[in-house]
Residue, then its C-alpha position, 0 to 999 in steps of 0.5 A: m492519498a490513500f495508497h500512500s497513506g497504506d489505507a486498503q479501505a479508503l481505496r476501496a471507497l474510490l470505486p463503484g460497487e459493481a466496478k472491475v479493476r484489472v491489476d498485474l500483481r507479479d509477486l503474487t499471482d501469475g499474470s493480470r487478474s480482475y478484482g472487485p473492490g472488496q477484493l482489492e482492499v483485502v489484498f491491498q490490506q495484506i501488502f500494505q501490512a507486510q510493508h515495514t516501516g524502518k526508523l533512523r536513530f542518530r546519536p547526538e554526537d553524530v549530527n553536525v548542525a551547520a551555523 
């Protein structure tokens, strides 16, 4: 849920403080790396902020509603 909602702080809370997670961030690093919870929070914060949410707008005359 935390990942889908883009909540980096909630992701961090899922890991014990001494944990290390091995992650392959292909577009950001050269191969997989090990990160602590705080490091992962910063990385995922940046990833989530880079994502853009699009909006769809439909004109009323372009919408057909079935009876």
